[in-house]
C-alpha positions as protocol buffer text, in pm:
chain_id: "A"
residue {
  index: 1
  type: MET
  ca { x: -2082 y: 670 z: -1325 }
}
residue {
  index: 2
  type: GLU
  ca { x: -2142 y: 797 z: -962 }
}
residue {
  index: 3
  type: HIS
  ca { x: -1851 y: 809 z: -720 }
}
residue {
  index: 4
  type: GLU
  ca { x: -1895 y: 531 z: -456 }
}
residue {
  index: 5
  type: ARG
  ca { x: -1763 y: 574 z: -100 }
}
residue {
  index: 6
  type: ILE
  ca { x: -1715 y: 254 z: 94 }
}
residue {
  index: 7
  type: ASP
  ca { x: -1630 y: 271 z: 455 }
}
residue {
  index: 8
  type: LEU
  ca { x: -1546 y: -75 z: 615 }
}
residue {
  index: 9
  type: GLY
  ca { x: -1502 y: 66 z: 957 }
}
residue {
  index: 10
  type: LEU
  ca { x: -1280 y: -100 z: 1203 }
}
residue {
  index: 11
  type: VAL
  ca { x: -1132 y: -415 z: 1023 }
}
residue {
  index: 12
  type: GLU
  ca { x: -1098 y: -747 z: 1190 }
}
residue {
  index: 13
  type: THR
  ca { x: -807 y: -853 z: 960 }
}
residue {
  index: 14
  type: ILE
  ca { x: -561 y: -669 z: 747 }
}
residue {
  index: 15
  type: GLU
  ca { x: -269 y: -815 z: 550 }
}
residue {
  index: 16
  type: ALA
  ca { x: -1 y: -677 z: 318 }
}
residue {
  index: 17
  type: THR
  ca { x: 162 y: -912 z: 64 }
}
residue {
  index: 18
  type: ASP
  ca { x: 319 y: -953 z: -280 }
}
residue {
  index: 19
  type: VAL
  ca { x: 209 y: -1176 z: -558 }
}
residue {
  index: 20
  type: GLY
  ca { x: 425 y: -1304 z: -846 }
}
residue {
  index: 21
  type: GLU
  ca { x: 785 y: -1375 z: -943 }
}
residue {
  index: 22
  type: PRO
  ca { x: 1063 y: -1135 z: -848 }
}
residue {
  index: 23
  type: GLY
  ca { x: 1085 y: -863 z: -1107 }
}
residue {
  index: 24
  type: LYS
  ca { x: 717 y: -906 z: -1200 }
}
residue {
  index: 25
  type: ARG
  ca { x: 544 y: -876 z: -865 }
}
residue {
  index: 26
  type: THR
  ca { x: 245 y: -688 z: -762 }
}
residue {
  index: 27
  type: PHE
  ca { x: 156 y: -561 z: -418 }
}
residue {
  index: 28
  type: LYS
  ca { x: -169 y: -553 z: -225 }
}
residue {
  index: 29
  type: ILE
  ca { x: -332 y: -485 z: 111 }
}
residue {
  index: 30
  type: THR
  ca { x: -640 y: -696 z: 199 }
}
residue {
  index: 31
  type: ALA
  ca { x: -876 y: -569 z: 469 }
}
residue {
  index: 32
  type: GLU
  ca { x: -1205 y: -728 z: 611 }
}
residue {
  index: 33
  type: SER
  ca { x: -1464 y: -621 z: 849 }
}
residue {
  index: 34
  type: PRO
  ca { x: -1831 y: -706 z: 907 }
}
residue {
  index: 35
  type: ARG
  ca { x: -1905 y: -457 z: 644 }
}
residue {
  index: 36
  type: GLY
  ca { x: -1718 y: -623 z: 362 }
}
residue {
  index: 37
  type: ARG
  ca { x: -1368 y: -687 z: 209 }
}
residue {
  index: 38
  type: ALA
  ca { x: -1135 y: -471 z: 11 }
}
residue {
  index: 39
  type: VAL
  ca { x: -833 y: -576 z: -194 }
}
residue {
  index: 40
  type: ILE
  ca { x: -620 y: -268 z: -276 }
}
residue {
  index: 41
  type: TRP
  ca { x: -349 y: -337 z: -543 }
}
residue {
  index: 42
  type: MET
  ca { x: -66 y: -77 z: -547 }
}
residue {
  index: 43
  type: GLU
  ca { x: 286 y: -18 z: -660 }
}
residue {
  index: 44
  type: LYS
  ca { x: 580 y: -153 z: -457 }
}
residue {
  index: 45
  type: GLU
  ca { x: 682 y: 199 z: -354 }
}
residue {
  index: 46
  type: GLN
  ca { x: 330 y: 276 z: -219 }
}
residue {
  index: 47
  type: LEU
  ca { x: 330 y: -41 z: -2 }
}
residue {
  index: 48
  type: PHE
  ca { x: 686 y: 38 z: 119 }
}
residue {
  index: 49
  type: GLN
  ca { x: 591 y: 386 z: 217 }
}
residue {
  index: 50
  type: ILE
  ca { x: 291 y: 268 z: 428 }
}
residue {
  index: 51
  type: GLY
  ca { x: 515 y: 24 z: 607 }
}
residue {
  index: 52
  type: LEU
  ca { x: 786 y: 281 z: 664 }
}
residue {
  index: 53
  type: ALA
  ca { x: 538 y: 554 z: 782 }
}
residue {
  index: 54
  type: VAL
  ca { x: 380 y: 329 z: 1036 }
}
residue {
  index: 55
  type: ARG
  ca { x: 711 y: 197 z: 1160 }
}
residue {
  index: 56
  type: GLN
  ca { x: 852 y: 558 z: 1205 }
}
residue {
  index: 57
  type: PHE
  ca { x: 529 y: 681 z: 1370 }
}
residue {
  index: 58
  type: ASN
  ca { x: 531 y: 385 z: 1623 }
}
residue {
  index: 59
  type: ALA
  ca { x: 896 y: 452 z: 1697 }
}
residue {
  index: 60
  type: THR
  ca { x: 830 y: 817 z: 1784 }
}
residue {
  index: 61
  type: GLU
  ca { x: 484 y: 830 z: 1922 }
}
residue {
  index: 62
  type: GLU
  ca { x: 346 y: 677 z: 2234 }
}
residue {
  index: 63
  type: ALA
  ca { x: 2 y: 504 z: 2246 }
}
residue {
  index: 64
  type: THR
  ca { x: -254 y: 776 z: 2336 }
}
residue {
  index: 65
  type: ALA
  ca { x: -577 y: 589 z: 2396 }
}
residue {
  index: 66
  type: ASN
  ca { x: -720 y: 238 z: 2459 }
}
residue {
  index: 67
  type: PRO
  ca { x: -807 y: 98 z: 2122 }
}
residue {
  index: 68
  type: THR
  ca { x: -1102 y: -102 z: 2271 }
}
residue {
  index: 69
  type: ASP
  ca { x: -1271 y: 221 z: 2350 }
}
residue {
  index: 70
  type: PHE
  ca { x: -1273 y: 306 z: 1968 }
}
residue {
  index: 71
  type: GLU
  ca { x: -1619 y: 353 z: 1805 }
}
residue {
  index: 72
  type: PRO
  ca { x: -1567 y: 427 z: 1445 }
}
residue {
  index: 73
  type: THR
  ca { x: -1786 y: 675 z: 1273 }
}
residue {
  index: 74
  type: LEU
  ca { x: -1917 y: 485 z: 978 }
}
residue {
  index: 75
  type: GLY
  ca { x: -2040 y: 616 z: 657 }
}
residue {
  index: 76
  type: PRO
  ca { x: -2365 y: 484 z: 521 }
}
residue {
  index: 77
  type: PRO
  ca { x: -2365 y: 102 z: 444 }
}
residue {
  index: 78
  type: SER
  ca { x: -2249 y: 23 z: 98 }
}
residue {
  index: 79
  type: SER
  ca { x: -2444 y: -220 z: -136 }
}
residue {
  index: 80
  type: ALA
  ca { x: -2098 y: -351 z: -240 }
}
residue {
  index: 81
  type: SER
  ca { x: -1959 y: -576 z: 29 }
}
residue {
  index: 82
  type: GLU
  ca { x: -1648 y: -663 z: -172 }
}
residue {
  index: 83
  type: ILE
  ca { x: -1413 y: -433 z: -384 }
}
residue {
  index: 84
  type: GLU
  ca { x: -1093 y: -485 z: -557 }
}
residue {
  index: 85
  type: PHE
  ca { x: -897 y: -230 z: -759 }
}
residue {
  index: 86
  type: LYS
  ca { x: -543 y: -87 z: -823 }
}
residue {
  index: 87
  type: ALA
  ca { x: -527 y: 243 z: -628 }
}
residue {
  index: 88
  type: THR
  ca { x: -384 y: 553 z: -783 }
}
residue {
  index: 89
  type: ASP
  ca { x: -389 y: 744 z: -443 }
}
residue {
  index: 90
  type: ILE
  ca { x: -340 y: 595 z: -98 }
}
residue {
  index: 91
  type: ARG
  ca { x: -348 y: 793 z: 227 }
}
residue {
  index: 92
  type: ILE
  ca { x: -275 y: 682 z: 576 }
}
residue {
  index: 93
  type: ARG
  ca { x: -371 y: 888 z: 887 }
}
residue {
  index: 94
  type: HIS
  ca { x: -372 y: 848 z: 1263 }
}
residue {
  index: 95
  type: ALA
  ca { x: -636 y: 947 z: 1510 }
}
residue {
  index: 96
  type: PRO
  ca { x: -479 y: 1029 z: 1849 }
}
residue {
  index: 97
  type: SER
  ca { x: -801 y: 1015 z: 2038 }
}
residue {
  index: 98
  type: SER
  ca { x: -848 y: 637 z: 1946 }
}
residue {
  index: 99
  type: ASP
  ca { x: -494 y: 549 z: 1853 }
}
residue {
  index: 100
  type: THR
  ca { x: -618 y: 398 z: 1540 }
}
residue {
  index: 101
  type: PHE
  ca { x: -496 y: 428 z: 1177 }
}
residue {
  index: 102
  type: THR
  ca { x: -708 y: 471 z: 864 }
}
residue {
  index: 103
  type: ILE
  ca { x: -611 y: 385 z: 527 }
}
residue {
  index: 104
  type: GLU
  ca { x: -804 y: 561 z: 228 }
}
residue {
  index: 105
  type: ALA
  ca { x: -764 y: 435 z: -125 }
}
residue {
  index: 106
  type: VAL
  ca { x: -893 y: 579 z: -451 }
}
residue {
  index: 107
  type: ASP
  ca { x: -997 y: 371 z: -749 }
}
residue {
  index: 108
  type: PRO
  ca { x: -913 y: 551 z: -1065 }
}
residue {
  index: 109
  type: ALA
  ca { x: -1190 y: 630 z: -1320 }
}
residue {
  index: 110
  type: THR
  ca { x: -960 y: 594 z: -1617 }
}
residue {
  index: 111
  type: GLU
  ca { x: -601 y: 537 z: -1709 }
}
residue {
  index: 112
  type: ASP
  ca { x: -608 y: 818 z: -1963 }
}
residue {
  index: 113
  type: GLU
  ca { x: -419 y: 1111 z: -1824 }
}
residue {
  index: 114
  type: ASP
  ca { x: -572 y: 1357 z: -2074 }
}
residue {
  index: 115
  type: VAL
  ca { x: -918 y: 1301 z: -1948 }
}
residue {
  index: 116
  type: ILE
  ca { x: -1003 y: 1438 z: -1602 }
}
residue {
  index: 117
  type: GLN
  ca { x: -1283 y: 1243 z: -1434 }
}
residue {
  index: 118
  type: GLU
  ca { x: -1395 y: 1172 z: -1090 }
}
residue {
  index: 119
  type: PRO
  ca { x: -1271 y: 841 z: -942 }
}
residue {
  index: 120
  type: LEU
  ca { x: -1504 y: 542 z: -939 }
}
residue {
  index: 121
  type: ALA
  ca { x: -1465 y: 467 z: -578 }
}
residue {
  index: 122
  type: THR
  ca { x: -1299 y: 553 z: -248 }
}
residue {
  index: 123
  type: VAL
  ca { x: -1265 y: 290 z: 16 }
}
residue {
  index: 124
  type: GLN
  ca { x: -1146 y: 346 z: 379 }
}
residue {
  index: 125
  type: PHE
  ca { x: -1086 y: 118 z: 675 }
}
residue {
  index: 126
  type: SER
  ca { x: -940 y: 172 z: 1032 }
}
residue {
  index: 127
  type: PHE
  ca { x: -739 y: -56 z: 1252 }
}
residue {
  index: 128
  type: PRO
  ca { x: -573 y: -32 z: 1590 }
}
residue {
  index: 129
  type: ARG
  ca { x: -194 y: 27 z: 1648 }
}
residue {
  index: 130
  type: ALA
  ca { x: -120 y: -344 z: 1711 }
}
residue {
  index: 131
  type: MET
  ca { x: -259 y: -435 z: 1366 }
}
residue {
  index: 132
  type: ALA
  ca { x: -75 y: -132 z: 1213 }
}
residue {
  index: 133
  type: ILE
  ca { x: 253 y: -257 z: 1350 }
}
residue {
  index: 134
  type: ALA
  ca { x: 190 y: -604 z: 1205 }
}
residue {
  index: 135
  type: LEU
  ca { x: 85 y: -447 z: 871 }
}
residue {
  index: 136
  type: SER
  ca { x: 408 y: -240 z: 862 }
}
residue {
  index: 137
  type: LYS
  ca { x: 620 y: -551 z: 922 }
}
residue {
  index: 138
  type: GLN
  ca { x: 438 y: -742 z: 647 }
}
residue {
  index: 139
  type: ALA
  ca { x: 469 y: -444 z: 402 }
}
residue {
  index: 140
  type: LEU
  ca { x: 843 y: -406 z: 462 }
}
residue {
  index: 141
  type: GLU
  ca { x: 912 y: -780 z: 434 }
}
residue {
  index: 142
  type: ALA
  ca { x: 699 y: -800 z: 111 }
}
residue {
  index: 143
  type: THR
  ca { x: 884 y: -512 z: -53 }
}
residue {
  index: 144
  type: GLU
  ca { x: 1217 y: -646 z: 55 }
}
residue {
  index: 145
  type: ARG
  ca { x: 1169 y: -974 z: -110 }
}
residue {
  index: 146
  type: GLY
  ca { x: 1254 y: -1003 z: -482 }
}
residue {
  index: 147
  type: ARG
  ca { x: 1559 y: -988 z: -696 }
}
residue {
  index: 148
  type: PRO
  ca { x: 1896 y: -995 z: -539 }
}
residue {
  index: 149
  type: ARG
  ca { x: 2086 y: -672 z: -524 }
}
residue {
  index: 150
  type: CYS
  ca { x: 2414 y: -616 z: -700 }
}
residue {
  index: 151
  type: GLU
  ca { x: 2695 y: -589 z: -432 }
}
residue {
  index: 152
  type: LEU
  ca { x: 2866 y: -313 z: -621 }
}
residue {
  index: 153
  type: CYS
  ca { x: 2582 y: -73 z: -744 }
}
residue {
  index: 154
  type: GLY
  ca { x: 2287 y: -177 z: -540 }
}
residue {
  index: 155
  type: GLY
  ca { x: 2069 y: -237 z: -843 }
}
residue {
  index: 156
  type: PRO
  ca { x: 1851 y: -536 z: -896 }
}
residue {
  index: 157
  type: LYS
  ca { x: 2001 y: -837 z: -1082 }
}
residue {
  index: 158
  type: ASP
  ca { x: 1786 y: -961 z: -1349 }
}
residue {
  index: 159
  type: PRO
  ca { x: 1769 y: -1337 z: -1424 }
}
residue {
  index: 160
  type: ASP
  ca { x: 1894 y: -1278 z: -1777 }
}
residue {
  index: 161
  type: GLY
  ca { x: 2199 y: -1075 z: -1667 }
}
residue {
  index: 162
  type: HIS
  ca { x: 2298 y: -763 z: -1496 }
}
residue {
  index: 163
  type: VAL
  ca { x: 2488 y: -450 z: -1649 }
}
residue {
  index: 164
  type: CYS
  ca { x: 2661 y: -292 z: -1352 }
}
residue {
  index: 165
  type: PRO
  ca { x: 2766 y: 65 z: -1404 }
}
residue {
  index: 166
  type: LYS
  ca { x: 3047 y: 10 z: -1140 }
}
residue {
  index: 167
  type: THR
  ca { x: 3211 y: -247 z: -1359 }
}
residue {
  index: 168
  type: ASN
  ca { x: 3146 y: -113 z: -1707 }
}
residue {
  index: 169
  type: GLY
  ca { x: 3120 y: 254 z: -1650 }
}
residue {
  index: 170
  type: HIS
  ca { x: 2766 y: 318 z: -1777 }
}
residue {
  index: 171
  type: HIS
  ca { x: 2413 y: 200 z: -1763 }
}
residue {
  index: 172
  type: LYS
  ca { x: 2259 y: 1 z: -2056 }
}
residue {
  index: 173
  type: GLY
  ca { x: 2145 y: 267 z: -2305 }
}
residue {
  index: 174
  type: ASP
  ca { x: 2330 y: 547 z: -2154 }
}
residue {
  index: 175
  type: PHE
  ca { x: 2616 y: 545 z: -2426 }
}
residue {
  index: 176
  type: GLU
  ca { x: 2578 y: 574 z: -2791 }
}
residue {
  index: 177
  type: LEU
  ca { x: 2833 y: 573 z: -3076 }
}
residue {
  index: 178
  type: ALA
  ca { x: 2783 y: 839 z: -3330 }
}
């Protein structure tokens, strides 16, 4: 199968959210532009790192350009106007000349780690700093929701009980009798 590169250009909307019950949630970013729509599913840590990176960047770097002056360099139009997948690799970068951010996500070809294959698709989209700040806030809020944390060890409390190493001296499965 041929590798497909999808470039949505400058998006009109972007949203980070979580879906599901605490302990069994999945995370995604949805982006829409006149060129199409992408839904990128990811691990909680990936979404958290995107939110954290943008927040830290915004706190240390001043705006460098007027985002209304941004003219994206678009790849060729894609026949697929909508794509949805779980990304294995997600990158975020900043273009100082336009003060825009770009996310690039890779759709894996296979889950089999023993087989090396080219990915099925790569999707990318850009957005101005104001949208990046909103995305960061959504990402951090989504990753903070979930199971309550144990006051002693900081680990997540499961609905069916919590084994706290601070009160019993070990993690579940760490101790065996011979």
